FIZA-433446 format. One record per atom (N, C-alpha, C, O): residue number from 1; residue in one letter; x, y, z. Coordinates in Angstrom, 1 decimal. Atoms other than C-alpha are relative to their C-alpha. Last residue first. Layout:
BEGIN
   resi   resn       c1       c2       c3
    NUM      A        X        Y        Z
...
***
This chain:
BEGIN
   resi   resn       c1       c2       c3
    133      Q      1.2      0.8      0.5
    133      Q    -33.9    -24.0     27.1
    133      Q      0.5     -1.3     -0.6
    133      Q     -0.4     -2.1     -1.1
    132      G      0.5      0.9     -1.1
    132      G    -31.3    -22.2     29.3
    132      G     -1.1     -0.9     -0.5
    132      G     -1.7     -1.6      0.4
    131      T     -1.0      1.0     -0.4
    131      T    -29.2    -20.8     26.4
    131      T     -0.6     -0.9      1.1
    131      T      0.0     -2.0      1.3
    130      K     -0.4     -0.2     -1.4
    130      K    -32.0    -19.0     24.6
    130      K      0.9     -1.1      0.5
    130      K      0.7     -2.3      0.1
    129      P      0.8      0.7     -1.0
    129      P    -31.9    -19.5     20.9
    129      P      0.5      0.3      1.4
    129      P      1.6      0.6      1.6
    128      A     -0.7      1.0     -0.7
    128      A    -30.3    -16.8     18.7
    128      A     -0.9     -0.7      1.0
    128      A     -1.7     -0.1      1.7
    127      T     -0.2      1.2      0.7
    127      T    -32.4    -15.1     16.2
    127      T      0.7     -1.1      0.7
    127      T      0.6     -2.3      0.4
    126      P      1.3      0.6      0.4
    126      P    -33.9    -12.3     18.2
    126      P      0.1     -1.3     -0.7
    126      P     -0.8     -2.1     -0.7
    125      S      0.1      0.0      1.4
    125      S    -30.6    -11.6     20.0
    125      S     -1.3     -0.7     -0.4
    125      S     -1.7     -1.7      0.2
    124      S      1.1     -0.8      0.4
    124      S    -31.1    -10.8     23.7
    124      S     -0.2      0.0     -1.6
    124      S     -1.0      0.8     -2.1
    123      D      1.3      0.3     -0.7
    123      D    -29.2    -13.7     25.2
    123      D     -1.1      0.9     -0.5
    123      D     -2.3      0.5     -0.4
    122      P      0.6      1.3      0.4
    122      P    -26.4    -13.8     22.6
    122      P     -1.3     -0.2      0.7
    122      P     -2.2     -1.0      0.2
    121      S     -0.7      1.0     -0.6
    121      S    -25.9    -10.0     23.1
    121      S     -0.6     -1.3     -0.4
    121      S     -1.7     -1.4     -0.9
    120      N      0.7      1.3      0.0
    120      N    -27.1     -7.4     20.7
    120      N      0.9     -1.0      0.7
    120      N      2.0     -1.3      0.2
    119      Q     -0.9      1.1      0.3
    119      Q    -25.7     -4.0     21.6
    119      Q     -0.8     -1.3      0.1
    119      Q     -1.5     -1.5      1.1
    118      Q      0.1      1.2     -0.9
    118      Q    -28.3     -1.3     21.5
    118      Q      0.9     -1.1     -0.5
    118      Q      0.8     -1.5     -1.7
    117      I      0.2      1.2      0.8
    117      I    -27.1      1.9     19.7
    117      I     -0.1     -1.2      1.0
    117      I      0.8     -1.4      1.9
    116      P     -1.1      1.0     -0.1
    116      P    -27.6      4.9     21.9
    116      P     -0.3     -1.2     -0.8
    116      P     -1.5     -1.7     -0.9
    115      T      0.4      1.1     -0.9
    115      T    -30.2      7.4     20.6
    115      T      1.2     -1.0      0.0
    115      T      1.8     -1.2     -1.0
    114      T     -0.4      1.3      0.5
    114      T    -28.9     10.7     19.2
    114      T     -0.4     -1.1      1.0
    114      T     -0.3     -0.9      2.2
    113      T     -0.4      1.0     -1.1
    113      T    -30.5     14.0     19.8
    113      T      0.3     -1.3     -0.7
    113      T     -0.3     -1.7     -1.7
    112      Q      0.2      1.4      0.4
    112      Q    -30.6     16.9     17.4
    112      Q      0.5     -0.9      1.1
    112      Q      1.6     -0.7      1.7
    111      Q     -1.2      0.9     -0.2
    111      Q    -31.1     20.2     19.0
    111      Q     -0.3     -1.4     -0.5
    111      Q     -1.4     -1.9     -0.3
    110      L      0.3      1.4     -0.4
    110      L    -33.7     22.6     17.7
    110      L      1.3     -0.7      0.1
    110      L      2.2     -0.6     -0.7
    109      P     -0.2      0.9      1.0
    109      P    -32.7     26.3     17.7
    109      P     -0.2     -1.5      0.5
    109      P      0.1     -1.8      1.6
    108      A     -1.3      0.5      0.1
    108      A    -34.2     28.3     20.5
    108      A      0.2     -0.9     -1.2
    108      A     -0.8     -1.6     -1.5
    107      Q     -0.2      1.4      0.3
    107      Q    -37.4     30.2     20.1
    107      Q      1.4     -0.4     -0.2
    107      Q      2.2      0.3     -0.9
    106      N      0.0      0.7     -1.2
    106      N    -38.0     33.5     21.9
    106      N      0.2     -1.5     -0.3
    106      N      0.1     -2.3      0.7
    105      Q     -0.9     -0.6     -1.0
    105      Q    -37.0     35.7     19.0
    105      Q      0.1     -0.9      1.2
    105      Q      1.1     -0.9      1.9
    104      Q      0.7     -1.1     -0.7
    104      Q    -38.6     33.6     16.3
    104      Q      0.9      0.4      1.2
    104      Q      1.9     -0.3      1.5
    103      L      0.2      0.3     -1.5
    103      L    -36.2     31.6     14.1
    103      L     -0.8      1.2      0.6
    103      L     -0.6      2.4      0.2
    102      P     -0.8     -0.9     -0.8
    102      P    -36.7     32.0     10.3
    102      P     -0.3     -0.3      1.5
    102      P     -1.5     -0.6      1.8
    101      A      0.8     -1.1     -0.5
    101      A    -38.0     29.0      8.5
    101      A      0.8      0.8      1.0
    101      A      1.6      0.3      1.7
    100      G     -0.2     -1.3      0.7
    100      G    -35.4     27.1      6.5
    100      G     -0.9      1.1      0.6
    100      G     -0.7      2.2      0.1
     99      N      0.4      0.0      1.5
     99      N    -36.6     23.6      7.4
     99      N      0.1      1.3     -0.6
     99      N     -0.7      1.6     -1.5
     98      N      1.4     -0.5      0.1
     98      N    -36.3     24.1     11.2
     98      N     -0.4      0.2     -1.4
     98      N     -1.3      1.0     -1.7
     97      A      0.9      1.0     -0.6
     97      A    -33.3     21.7     11.6
     97      A     -1.5      0.6     -0.1
     97      A     -2.4     -0.2      0.0
     96      P      0.5     -0.4     -1.3
     96      P    -31.1     23.7      9.2
     96      P     -1.2     -0.9      0.5
     96      P     -1.9     -1.4     -0.3
     95      V      1.4     -0.4      0.1
     95      V    -29.4     21.7      6.6
     95      V     -0.6      0.4      1.3
     95      V     -0.4     -0.3      2.3
     94      A      0.8      0.3     -1.1
     94      A    -25.6     21.7      6.7
     94      A     -1.5      0.5     -0.3
     94      A     -1.7      1.6     -0.8
     93      P      0.3     -1.3     -0.8
     93      P    -23.9     21.6      3.4
     93      P     -1.0     -0.3      1.1
     93      P     -1.9     -1.2      0.9
     92      A      1.3     -0.5      0.5
     92      A    -22.6     18.1      2.5
     92      A     -0.3      1.3      0.8
     92      A      0.1      1.4      2.0
     91      T      1.0     -0.2     -1.1
     91      T    -18.9     17.6      3.2
     91      T     -1.3      0.5     -0.6
     91      T     -1.2      1.5     -1.4
     90      Q      0.9     -1.1      0.3
     90      Q    -16.7     16.2      0.4
     90      Q     -1.0      0.1      1.1
     90      Q     -1.7     -0.9      1.4
     89      T      1.4      0.0     -0.7
     89      T    -13.9     13.9      1.3
     89      T     -0.7      1.3     -0.3
     89      T     -0.1      2.4     -0.3
     88      Q      0.4     -1.3     -0.4
     88      Q    -11.0     13.4     -1.1
     88      Q     -1.4      0.0      0.6
     88      Q     -2.3     -0.6     -0.1
     87      V      1.4     -0.1     -0.2
     87      V     -9.4     10.0     -1.2
     87      V     -0.3      1.4      0.5
     87      V      0.2      1.9      1.5
     86      S      0.7     -0.3      1.3
     86      S     -5.9     10.1     -2.7
     86      S     -1.5      0.1      0.2
     86      S     -2.2      0.6     -0.8
     85      K     -0.3     -1.4      0.4
     85      K     -4.2     10.4      0.7
     85      K     -0.7      0.4     -1.3
     85      K     -1.0      1.5     -1.5
     84      L      1.1     -0.9     -0.4
     84      L     -6.0      7.3      2.0
     84      L      0.3      1.5     -0.5
     84      L     -0.6      2.3     -0.4
     83      S     -0.3     -0.7     -1.3
     83      S     -3.7      5.1      0.0
     83      S     -1.2      0.9      0.3
     83      S     -2.0      1.3     -0.6
     82      Y      0.7      0.6     -1.1
     82      Y     -4.8      2.6     -2.6
     82      Y      0.2      0.7      1.3
     82      Y     -0.1      0.1      2.4
     81      A      1.4      0.2      0.4
     81      A     -3.9      4.4     -5.8
     81      A     -0.8     -0.6      1.2
     81      A     -2.0     -0.3      1.2
     80      G      0.8     -1.2     -0.1
     80      G     -0.7      5.9     -4.4
     80      G     -1.5     -0.3     -0.3
     80      G     -2.3      0.5      0.2
     79      S      0.0     -0.4     -1.4
     79      S      0.9      2.5     -3.7
     79      S     -0.8      1.3      0.1
     79      S     -1.5      1.4      1.2
     78      T      1.3      0.2     -0.6
     78      T     -0.1      1.2     -7.2
     78      T     -0.1      0.5      1.5
     78      T     -1.2      0.5      2.1
     77      Q      1.0     -0.6      0.8
     77      Q      2.8      2.5     -9.2
     77      Q     -1.4     -0.1      0.7
     77      Q     -2.2      0.8      0.6
     76      K     -0.1     -1.5      0.0
     76      K      5.4      1.9     -6.6
     76      K     -1.1      0.7     -0.8
     76      K     -1.5      1.7     -0.4
     75      K      0.3     -0.4     -1.3
     75      K      4.3     -1.7     -6.1
     75      K      0.0      1.5      0.1
     75      K     -0.8      2.2      0.7
     74      A      1.5      0.1     -0.2
     74      A      4.3     -2.4     -9.8
     74      A     -0.4      0.5      1.3
     74      A     -1.5      1.2      1.4
     73      F      0.6     -1.0      0.8
     73      F      7.9     -1.1    -10.1
     73      F     -1.5      0.0      0.1
     73      F     -2.1      1.1      0.2
     72      I     -0.3     -1.2     -0.7
     72      I      9.0     -3.3     -7.2
     72      I     -0.6      1.2     -0.8
     72      I     -1.2      2.1     -0.2
     71      A      0.9      0.0     -1.1
     71      A      7.3     -6.3     -8.8
     71      A      0.2      1.3      0.8
     71      A     -0.8      1.9      1.3
     70      L      1.3     -0.4      0.4
     70      L      9.1     -5.5    -12.0
     70      L     -1.0      0.0      1.1
     70      L     -2.0      0.8      1.1
     69      T      0.0     -1.4      0.4
     69      T     12.4     -5.5    -10.2
     69      T     -1.3      0.5     -0.6
     69      T     -1.8      1.6     -0.3
     68      I      0.0     -0.8     -1.2
     68      I     11.7     -8.7     -8.5
     68      I      0.0      1.4     -0.3
     68      I     -0.7      2.2      0.3
     67      S      1.3      0.2     -0.6
     67      S     10.9    -10.4    -11.8
     67      S     -0.2      0.8      1.3
     67      S     -1.2      1.5      1.5
     66      T      1.0     -0.8      0.7
     66      T     13.9     -8.9    -13.5
     66      T     -1.4     -0.1      0.6
     66      T     -2.2      0.8      0.6
     65      V     -0.3     -1.4     -0.2
     65      V     16.2    -10.3    -10.8
     65      V     -1.0      0.9     -0.7
     65      V     -1.5      1.9     -0.1
     64      F      0.5     -0.3     -1.3
     64      F     14.5    -13.7    -11.0
     64      F      0.2      1.5      0.4
     64      F     -0.6      2.1      1.0
     63      F      1.4      0.0      0.1
     63      F     15.0    -13.8    -14.8
     63      F     -0.6      0.3      1.4
     63      F     -1.6      1.1      1.5
     62      L      0.4     -1.3      0.5
     62      L     18.6    -12.9    -14.3
     62      L     -1.5      0.2     -0.1
     62      L     -2.0      1.3      0.0
     61      A     -0.3     -1.1     -1.0
     61      A     19.1    -15.8    -12.0
     61      A     -0.4      1.3     -0.5
     61      A     -0.9      2.1      0.2
     60      T      1.0      0.1     -1.1
     60      T     17.3    -18.1    -14.4
     60      T      0.2      1.0      1.0
     60      T     -0.7      1.6      1.5
     59      L      1.3     -0.6      0.4
     59      L     19.4    -16.9    -17.3
     59      L     -1.1     -0.1      1.0
     59      L     -1.9      0.9      1.1
     58      V     -0.2     -1.4      0.1
     58      V     22.6    -17.7    -15.4
     58      V     -1.3      0.7     -0.4
     58      V     -1.7      1.8      0.1
     57      A      0.0     -0.5     -1.4
     57      A     21.3    -21.1    -14.4
     57      A      0.2      1.5      0.0
     57      A     -0.4      2.2      0.8
     56      T      1.4      0.0     -0.5
     56      T     20.3    -21.9    -18.0
     56      T      0.0      0.6      1.4
     56      T     -0.9      1.3      1.8
     55      V      0.7     -1.1      0.6
     55      V     23.8    -20.9    -19.2
     55      V     -1.5      0.1      0.5
     55      V     -2.0      1.2      0.7
     54      R     -0.5     -1.3     -0.6
     54      R     25.4    -23.1    -16.6
     54      R     -0.7      1.2     -0.7
     54      R     -1.1      2.1      0.0
     53      T      0.5     -0.1     -1.4
     53      T     23.2    -26.1    -17.5
     53      T      0.5      1.3      0.6
     53      T     -0.3      2.0      1.3
     52      L      1.4     -0.4      0.0
     52      L     23.8    -25.6    -21.2
     52      L     -0.6      0.2      1.4
     52      L     -1.4      1.1      1.6
     51      F      0.1     -1.3      0.6
     51      F     27.6    -25.7    -20.7
     51      F     -1.5      0.5      0.0
     51      F     -1.7      1.6      0.4
     50      S     -0.5     -1.0     -0.9
     50      S     27.5    -28.6    -18.3
     50      S     -0.1      1.4     -0.5
     50      S     -0.5      2.3      0.2
     49      A      0.8     -0.2     -1.2
     49      A     25.2    -30.7    -20.4
     49      A      0.5      1.1      0.9
     49      A     -0.3      1.9      1.4
     48      S      0.6     -1.4      0.0
     48      S     26.8    -30.1    -23.8
     48      S     -0.7      0.2      1.3
     48      S     -1.2      1.3      1.6
     47      G      1.1     -0.3      1.0
     47      G     29.1    -33.1    -23.6
     47      G     -0.5      1.4      0.2
     47      G      0.2      2.2      0.8
     46      S      1.2      0.1     -0.8
     46      S     31.2    -34.1    -20.5
     46      S     -1.2      0.3     -0.9
     46      S     -2.4      0.2     -0.5
     45      A      0.3      1.4     -0.4
     45      A     34.2    -35.0    -22.7
     45      A     -1.3     -0.1      0.7
     45      A     -2.0     -1.1      0.7
     44      G     -1.0      0.6     -1.0
     44      G     34.2    -31.7    -24.6
     44      G     -0.5     -1.4      0.5
     44      G     -1.5     -1.9      0.0
     43      F     -0.1     -0.7     -1.3
     43      F     31.5    -29.6    -26.2
     43      F      1.0     -0.6      0.9
     43      F      1.1      0.0      2.1
     42      V      0.1     -1.5      0.1
     42      V     31.8    -30.6    -29.9
     42      V      0.3      0.7      1.3
     42      V      1.0      1.7      1.3
     41      T     -1.0     -0.5      0.8
     41      T     33.1    -34.2    -29.7
     41      T      0.0      1.5     -0.2
     41      T      1.0      2.1     -0.4
     40      A     -1.3     -0.1     -0.7
     40      A     31.0    -35.1    -26.8
     40      A      1.1      0.5     -0.8
     40      A      2.1      1.0     -0.2
     39      A     -0.2     -1.4     -0.6
     39      A     27.8    -34.1    -28.6
     39      A      1.3      0.1      0.7
     39      A      1.8      1.2      1.0
     38      G     -0.4     -1.0      1.0
     38      G     28.0    -37.2    -30.9
     38      G      0.3      1.4      0.6
     38      G      1.1      2.2      0.0
     37      G     -0.7     -1.1     -0.6
     37      G     28.0    -39.7    -28.1
     37      G      0.5      1.1     -1.0
     37      G      1.6      1.4     -0.9
     36      G      0.7     -1.2      0.4
     36      G     25.3    -42.1    -29.4
     36      G      0.7      1.2      0.5
     36      G      0.0      2.2      0.8
     35      G     -0.4     -0.4      1.3
     35      G     27.3    -45.3    -29.2
     35      G     -0.6      1.3     -0.5
     35      G     -0.3      1.7     -1.7
     34      F      0.0      1.2      0.9
     34      F     25.9    -47.3    -26.3
     34      F      0.3      0.5     -1.4
     34      F     -0.1     -0.1     -2.4
     33      S     -1.1      0.9     -0.4
     33      S     27.0    -44.7    -23.6
     33      S      0.0     -1.2     -1.0
     33      S      1.0     -1.9     -1.0
     32      A     -1.3     -0.5      0.5
     32      A     24.9    -42.1    -25.3
     32      A      1.1     -0.9      0.3
     32      A      2.1     -1.0     -0.5
     31      G     -0.1      0.3      1.4
     31      G     21.7    -44.1    -24.8
     31      G      1.3      0.5     -0.6
     31      G      1.8     -0.1     -1.6
     30      A     -0.2      1.4      0.2
     30      A     22.3    -44.1    -21.1
     30      A      0.1     -0.4     -1.4
     30      A      0.8     -1.3     -1.8
     29      D     -1.4      0.4     -0.2
     29      D     22.8    -40.4    -21.1
     29      D      0.2     -1.5     -0.1
     29      D      1.3     -1.9     -0.6
     28      A     -0.7      0.0      1.3
     28      A     19.3    -39.8    -22.6
     28      A      1.5     -0.4      0.1
     28      A      2.1     -0.7     -0.8
     27      G      0.1      1.3      0.6
     27      G     17.6    -40.9    -19.3
     27      G      0.7     -0.1     -1.4
     27      G      1.0     -1.2     -1.9
     26      K     -1.0      0.9     -0.6
     26      K     18.9    -37.8    -17.6
     26      K     -0.1     -1.4     -0.6
     26      K      1.0     -2.1     -0.6
     25      G      0.2      0.4     -1.4
     25      G     17.0    -35.5    -19.9
     25      G      1.1     -1.0      0.5
     25      G      2.0     -1.3     -0.2
     24      H      0.5      1.3      0.0
     24      H     18.3    -33.7    -23.0
     24      H     -0.1     -0.5      1.5
     24      H      0.6      0.0      2.4
     23      Q     -0.7      0.9     -0.9
     23      Q     18.6    -30.0    -23.1
     23      Q     -0.6     -1.4      0.0
     23      Q     -1.8     -1.5     -0.2
     22      V     -1.1      0.6      0.7
     22      V     17.2    -28.2    -26.1
     22      V      0.7     -1.0      0.8
     22      V      1.3     -2.0      0.3
     21      L      0.5      1.0      1.0
     21      L     13.8    -27.7    -24.5
     21      L      1.1     -0.6     -0.8
     21      L      1.0     -1.8     -1.2
     20      I      0.5      1.1     -0.8
     20      I     15.4    -26.0    -21.4
     20      I     -0.5     -1.1     -1.0
     20      I     -0.4     -2.3     -0.8
     19      L     -1.1      0.7     -0.6
     19      L     17.4    -23.7    -23.6
     19      L     -0.4     -1.3      0.7
     19      L      0.2     -2.3      0.6
     18      A     -0.8      0.6      1.1
     18      A     14.5    -22.6    -25.7
     18      A      1.1     -0.9      0.5
     18      A      1.3     -2.0      0.1
     17      I      0.9      1.0      0.6
     17      I     12.2    -21.9    -22.7
     17      I      0.8     -0.8     -1.1
     17      I      0.8     -2.0     -1.1
     16      M      0.1      1.1     -0.9
     16      M     15.0    -20.0    -21.0
     16      M     -0.8     -1.2     -0.5
     16      M     -0.4     -2.4     -0.4
     15      L     -1.2      0.7      0.1
     15      L     15.6    -17.9    -24.1
     15      L      0.1     -1.2      1.0
     15      L      0.6     -2.3      0.7
     14      I      0.0      0.7      1.3
     14      I     11.9    -17.0    -24.3
     14      I      1.3     -0.8     -0.1
     14      I      1.3     -2.0     -0.5
     13      A      0.9      1.1     -0.1
     13      A     11.8    -16.1    -20.6
     13      A      0.0     -0.8     -1.3
     13      A      0.0     -2.1     -1.2
     12      L     -0.6      1.0     -0.8
     12      L     15.0    -14.0    -20.9
     12      L     -1.0     -1.2      0.1
     12      L     -0.5     -2.4      0.1
     11      I     -1.1      0.7      0.7
     11      I     13.6    -12.1    -23.8
     11      I      0.6     -1.1      0.8
     11      I      0.9     -2.2      0.3
     10      I      0.7      0.8      1.0
     10      I     10.3    -11.4    -21.9
     10      I      1.1     -0.7     -0.8
     10      I      0.9     -1.9     -1.1
      9      H      0.7      1.1     -0.7
      9      H     12.2    -10.1    -18.9
      9      H     -0.6     -1.0     -1.0
      9      H     -0.5     -2.2     -0.8
      8      V     -1.1      1.0     -0.4
      8      V     14.6     -8.0    -21.0
      8      V     -0.7     -1.2      0.6
      8      V     -0.2     -2.3      0.4
      7      V     -0.5      0.7      1.2
      7      V     11.5     -6.4    -22.6
      7      V      1.1     -1.0      0.3
      7      V      1.1     -2.1     -0.3
      6      L      1.0      1.0      0.5
      6      L      9.9     -5.8    -19.2
      6      L      0.4     -0.7     -1.3
      6      L      0.2     -1.9     -1.4
      5      V      0.0      1.2     -0.8
      5      V     13.1     -4.3    -17.8
      5      V     -1.0     -1.0     -0.5
      5      V     -0.7     -2.2     -0.4
      4      F     -1.3      0.7      0.2
      4      F     13.3     -1.9    -20.7
      4      F      0.1     -1.3      0.8
      4      F      0.5     -2.3      0.2
      3      T      0.2      0.7      1.3
      3      T      9.6     -0.9    -20.4
      3      T      1.3     -0.8     -0.3
      3      T      1.2     -1.9     -0.9
      2      H      1.0      1.1     -0.2
      2      H     10.0     -0.1    -16.7
      2      H     -0.1     -0.8     -1.3
      2      H     -0.1     -2.0     -1.3
      1      M     -0.7      1.0     -0.7
      1      M     13.1      2.0    -17.3
      1      M     -0.9     -1.3      0.1
      1      M     -0.4     -2.4      0.0
***
């Protein structure tokens, strides 16, 4: 389905480019009033402007629909890649604190202590200037 929408999207883009290049600008209407109205005989009194404008509008709407559809497909494909569900954590084996030596009968296992992290305030920061100076 993704490939089909992508192919339709590319075809719509090429058709839109071709239709926009075929259309004449607003300044070309002034030249048609002085005898250059050849398109009026094929497409009617208003010329090819309304027909090409409508076809371009339809192709543009379809282009937007395929763009949004491709964005939804891309979101579904990448949602699993960036989620925490895909991250697998591995725990390291615990290393004994006594470096593998057997415990003696009257010796308790060593306890690991943690020191509190000192918060740097603006007054105690080594790089910040003192505020009273």
